C-alpha positions in Angstrom: 31.4 32.6 14.9 32.7 31.6 18.3 29.2 31.0 19.7 28.4 28.5 16.9 31.7 26.8 17.4 31.1 26.7 21.1 27.6 25.4 20.6 28.8 22.7 18.3 31.5 21.7 20.8 29.0 21.7 23.6 26.6 19.4 21.7 29.4 17.0 20.9 30.6 17.2 24.5 27.2 16.5 25.9 26.7 13.5 23.6 30.1 12.1 24.4 29.6 12.6 28.2 26.2 10.9 28.1 27.8 8.0 26.2 30.7 7.8 28.8 28.3 7.8 31.7 26.1 5.1 30.0 29.2 2.9 29.3 30.3 3.4 32.9 27.0 2.4 34.3 26.8 -0.7 32.0 30.3 -1.6 33.0 29.6 -1.3 36.7 26.4 -3.4 36.3 28.3 -6.1 34.4 31.1 -6.1 37.1 28.5 -6.7 39.8 26.8 -9.5 37.9 30.2 -11.1 37.2 31.0 -10.9 41.0 27.6 -12.5 41.7 28.3 -15.3 39.2 31.7 -15.9 40.7 30.3 -16.1 44.2 27.5 -18.5 43.1 30.0 -20.8 41.2 32.3 -20.9 44.3 29.5 -21.6 46.6 28.1 -24.4 44.4 31.5 -26.0 44.0 32.0 -25.9 47.8 28.6 -27.7 48.2 29.7 -30.3 45.7 32.9 -30.9 47.6 30.9 -31.2 50.8 28.6 -33.7 49.2 31.5 -35.8 47.7 31.6 -38.2 50.6 27.8 -38.7 50.5 28.0 -39.2 46.7 30.6 -42.0 47.1 28.6 -43.6 49.9 25.4 -43.5 47.8 27.1 -45.6 45.1 27.2 -48.5 47.5 24.1 -50.6 47.5 24.1 -51.4 51.2 24.2 -47.7 52.2 21.5 -46.8 49.7 19.2 -49.6 51.0 19.9 -48.7 54.6 18.5 -45.2 54.0 15.1 -46.7 53.2 12.6 -43.8 53.1 15.5 -41.2 52.9 16.9 -42.7 49.7 15.7 -39.6 47.9 18.7 -37.8 49.5 21.0 -40.0 47.4 18.9 -39.4 44.3 19.2 -35.6 44.9 23.0 -35.8 45.4 23.4 -37.9 42.3 21.3 -35.4 40.3 23.3 -32.4 41.6 26.6 -34.2 40.7 25.4 -34.6 37.1 24.3 -31.0 36.7 26.5 -28.2 35.3 27.6 -25.8 38.0 28.0 -22.8 35.7 24.4 -23.0 34.3 22.9 -23.2 37.8 25.1 -20.2 38.8 23.9 -18.2 35.7 20.3 -19.0 36.6 20.8 -17.9 40.2 22.3 -14.6 39.0 19.4 -14.0 36.7 16.9 -14.8 39.5 18.7 -12.4 41.9 19.0 -9.5 39.5 16.5 -6.7 40.3 16.3 -3.5 38.4 15.2 -0.8 40.9 15.7 -0.8 44.7 15.7 -4.6 45.0 12.1 -5.0 43.8 10.8 -7.2 41.0 10.0 -5.3 37.8 6.4 -6.6 38.0 5.9 -5.2 41.5 7.4 -1.9 40.4 5.0 -1.8 37.4 2.1 -2.6 39.7 3.1 0.3 42.0 3.3 2.7 39.1 0.0 1.7 37.7 -1.7 2.0 41.1 -0.3 5.5 41.5 -1.4 6.5 38.0 -4.9 5.1 38.7 -5.2 7.1 41.9 -4.0 10.4 40.4 -5.4 10.2 36.8 -6.0 13.9 36.5 -2.5 15.0 37.5 -0.8 12.3 35.5 -2.8 13.3 32.4 -1.9 17.0 32.8 1.8 16.1 33.2 1.7 13.8 30.2 0.0 16.5 28.1 2.7 19.1 29.1 5.5 16.6 28.2 3.9 15.8 24.9 3.5 19.4 24.0 6.6 20.9 25.4 9.0 18.0 24.9 9.3 18.3 21.2 9.5 22.1 21.4 12.5 21.8 23.7 14.2 18.8 22.3 13.9 19.3 18.5 16.1 22.4 18.4 18.9 20.7 20.3 18.5 17.6 18.2 18.7 19.7 15.0 21.8 21.4 16.3 23.5 18.1 17.0 22.5 16.8 13.5 23.9 19.9 11.9 27.1 19.5 13.8 27.4 15.9 12.6 26.6 16.9 9.0 29.3 19.6 9.1 31.8 17.2 10.5 31.0 14.6 7.8 31.2 17.3 5.1 34.6 18.4 6.3 35.8 14.8 6.3 34.5 14.2 2.8 35.9 17.3 1.2 39.0 17.4 3.4 38.9 21.2 4.0 41.8 21.9 1.7 42.3 25.4 3.0 42.0 24.5 6.7 39.2 24.5 9.2 39.3 28.2 9.9 38.9 29.1 6.2 35.8 26.9 6.1 34.3 28.4 9.2 35.1 32.0 8.2 33.9 31.7 4.6 30.9 29.5 5.0 27.8 31.6 5.5 24.6 29.6 5.0 22.4 32.7 5.2 24.3 34.4 2.4 24.2 31.2 0.2 20.4 31.0 0.7 19.9 34.6 -0.3 22.1 34.2 -3.4 20.2 31.1 -4.4 16.9 33.0 -4.0 18.1 35.8 -6.3 19.1 33.3 -9.0 15.8 31.5 -8.9 13.8 34.8 -9.0 15.4 36.1 -12.1 12.9 36.5 -15.0 14.0 35.2 -18.4 
């Protein structure tokens, strides 16, 4: 009785711990991206403030014509003044987000494929072991978790009128199965 209860609690604890760790990692990732976004917005606003004098000077015709072949500088300043700072900052954050060890995902995928191409035999042996042993190891744990969830839902639905201990002490699935077998095997 205590081992099944401990096993059920362990399954729930493992699932909740994995969820907490996942949420913590996602939260930390979002915080770093928000910091990158804030830094990019502040840098772009500072650039706009630095270009304010040039933007005002470019509005004057004599200044614009005196630049001659450098008049594209005024065009660039005018275009940047019309753009949305936040959208450019978001684009910069997306461009600077790398998944693993500051490498592009495509470069990482190329490295993995090159490694697999060089070591085909070992990779195929490892994949075969995972495909054979993975379900054998994971399915019992998954079934235990599903049974725990099912028992929890049953207790919620039927409200355990005599308490949780009564339900655990009196519920014997093996006994119920044998009793049902005897009823179905009776000859009429």
